[in-house]
C-alpha positions in Angstrom: 197.6 295.4 121.0 200.7 295.1 123.3 203.6 292.9 122.2 207.0 292.0 123.6 209.9 293.9 122.2 212.7 291.4 122.8 214.3 289.0 125.1 215.4 290.6 128.3 217.5 287.9 130.0 217.8 284.2 130.8 217.9 283.0 134.3 219.8 279.7 135.0 219.8 277.5 138.0 223.4 276.3 138.7 225.2 273.8 140.9 228.4 275.9 141.3 227.6 279.6 141.4 231.3 280.6 141.7 232.4 278.5 138.7 229.5 279.8 136.5 230.2 283.4 137.5 233.8 282.9 136.6 232.9 281.4 133.2 230.6 284.3 132.2 232.8 287.0 133.7 236.3 285.7 132.9 235.8 283.6 129.7 233.0 285.5 128.0 234.0 289.0 129.4 230.6 289.9 131.0 230.5 292.2 134.0 228.8 291.5 137.3 226.0 294.1 137.6 224.1 292.8 140.6 225.0 290.2 143.2 223.8 288.7 146.5 226.0 285.7 147.3 224.1 284.9 150.5 220.8 284.6 148.5 222.8 282.8 145.7 222.1 285.4 142.9 224.5 287.0 140.5 223.5 289.0 137.4 225.9 289.7 134.5 225.8 292.0 131.4 227.8 292.3 128.3 226.9 296.1 128.2 225.8 297.4 131.6 225.4 300.9 130.2 222.6 299.7 127.9 221.3 296.5 129.5 220.9 295.8 133.2 221.7 292.1 132.7 221.4 289.3 130.1 222.3 286.4 132.3 220.9 285.7 135.8 222.6 282.9 137.7 220.7 281.3 140.6 222.1 278.8 143.0 219.9 275.7 143.3 220.1 273.5 140.3 218.7 270.0 141.0 219.8 266.9 139.4 218.2 263.8 137.7 214.4 263.8 137.6 213.9 267.2 139.2 216.3 269.0 136.8 215.8 272.8 136.8 218.1 274.5 134.3 216.2 277.6 133.2 215.2 279.8 136.1 213.1 282.0 133.8 212.7 283.6 130.4 212.1 287.3 130.4 210.8 289.6 127.7 210.6 293.4 127.7 207.5 295.5 127.0 207.4 299.1 126.1 205.2 300.6 128.8 203.5 300.1 132.2 200.2 300.0 130.4 201.5 297.1 128.2 202.6 295.3 131.4 199.1 295.8 132.9 197.5 294.5 129.6 199.7 291.4 129.6 198.8 290.6 133.3 195.1 291.0 132.5 195.3 288.8 129.4 197.3 286.1 131.2 194.7 286.0 134.0 191.8 286.0 131.5 193.4 283.0 129.7 193.9 281.1 132.9 197.7 281.2 133.2 199.1 281.0 136.7 200.6 284.3 137.8 203.4 283.9 140.3 203.6 287.5 141.2 204.2 291.1 140.2 207.4 292.5 141.5 209.2 295.8 141.8 212.9 295.4 141.0 213.4 299.3 141.1 215.1 299.1 137.6 212.0 297.2 136.2 208.6 295.9 137.2 208.1 292.2 136.3 205.0 290.0 135.9 206.0 286.4 136.6 203.9 283.6 135.2 204.2 280.0 134.0 203.9 279.0 130.3 201.8 275.9 129.2 204.6 273.5 130.2 205.3 275.1 133.5 208.4 277.2 132.6 208.7 280.4 134.6 208.3 283.4 132.3 208.4 287.1 132.9 207.3 290.2 131.0 208.8 293.4 132.3 208.9 297.1 131.9 212.0 299.1 132.5 211.3 302.0 134.9 214.3 304.2 134.1 215.7 303.9 137.6 219.1 302.1 137.4 219.4 299.7 140.3 222.4 297.4 140.8 221.1 295.3 143.7 219.0 292.3 143.0 215.6 293.0 144.6 212.1 291.8 144.3 209.2 293.5 146.1 205.5 292.8 145.5 203.7 295.7 143.8 200.2 296.4 142.7 200.4 297.7 139.1 196.7 298.4 139.0 197.3 301.5 141.1 197.5 304.8 139.3 200.9 305.4 137.6 201.9 308.0 140.3 201.4 305.4 143.1 203.3 302.7 141.2 206.2 305.0 140.5 206.2 306.2 144.2 206.7 302.6 145.2 209.5 302.1 142.6 211.2 305.2 143.9 210.9 304.1 147.5 212.8 300.9 146.7 215.2 302.7 144.3 216.1 305.4 147.0 217.1 302.6 149.4 219.5 301.0 146.8 220.5 303.8 144.5 224.0 304.3 146.0 225.2 300.8 145.3 227.4 300.9 142.1 227.4 298.5 139.2 228.8 295.2 140.5 228.7 296.5 144.1 227.3 294.8 147.1 225.2 296.0 150.0 227.1 296.0 153.4 224.3 293.9 154.9 222.9 291.4 152.4 219.7 289.7 153.3 218.9 286.0 152.6 216.0 287.1 150.4 215.6 289.7 147.6 212.7 291.5 149.3 213.5 294.8 151.2 212.0 295.3 154.7 209.1 297.8 154.5 209.9 301.1 156.3 206.7 303.0 156.6 
């Protein structure tokens, strides 16, 4: 039976992205690994050589009754087959799946827990990618087709260094399809 192998990262909706980045970077000593300021997204890691990111900061925190503090809770799985098994199990048990996305560095299955909290199970692809990106992917395809799609995205972004930025950032995290 597949199981999660640990917490991947915590995503937090914030009021002041610049202040929060400064806190995690300057006070706690974390390093920016991925960033798209136009989209309002910055990822940080205490150890970028081992972990893509542990904190994901997202602009958009609401106040009062509509408070959104946690953007998501993410947990790693060991294999693409485990990710597929989780997706099937979640669907069979009636959980709402938000989407399956290709981040190049990982493939994530996003869903909502019983209280509506956004949750992700993800598999690390082995392709280091330092640009926040989220492209829909069908993980029920054969492994070779899934990895071809991962590589397509990775090849477009692979030259951006840790903490670097793309010359032309989009307002979304999805890459334009170039077939």
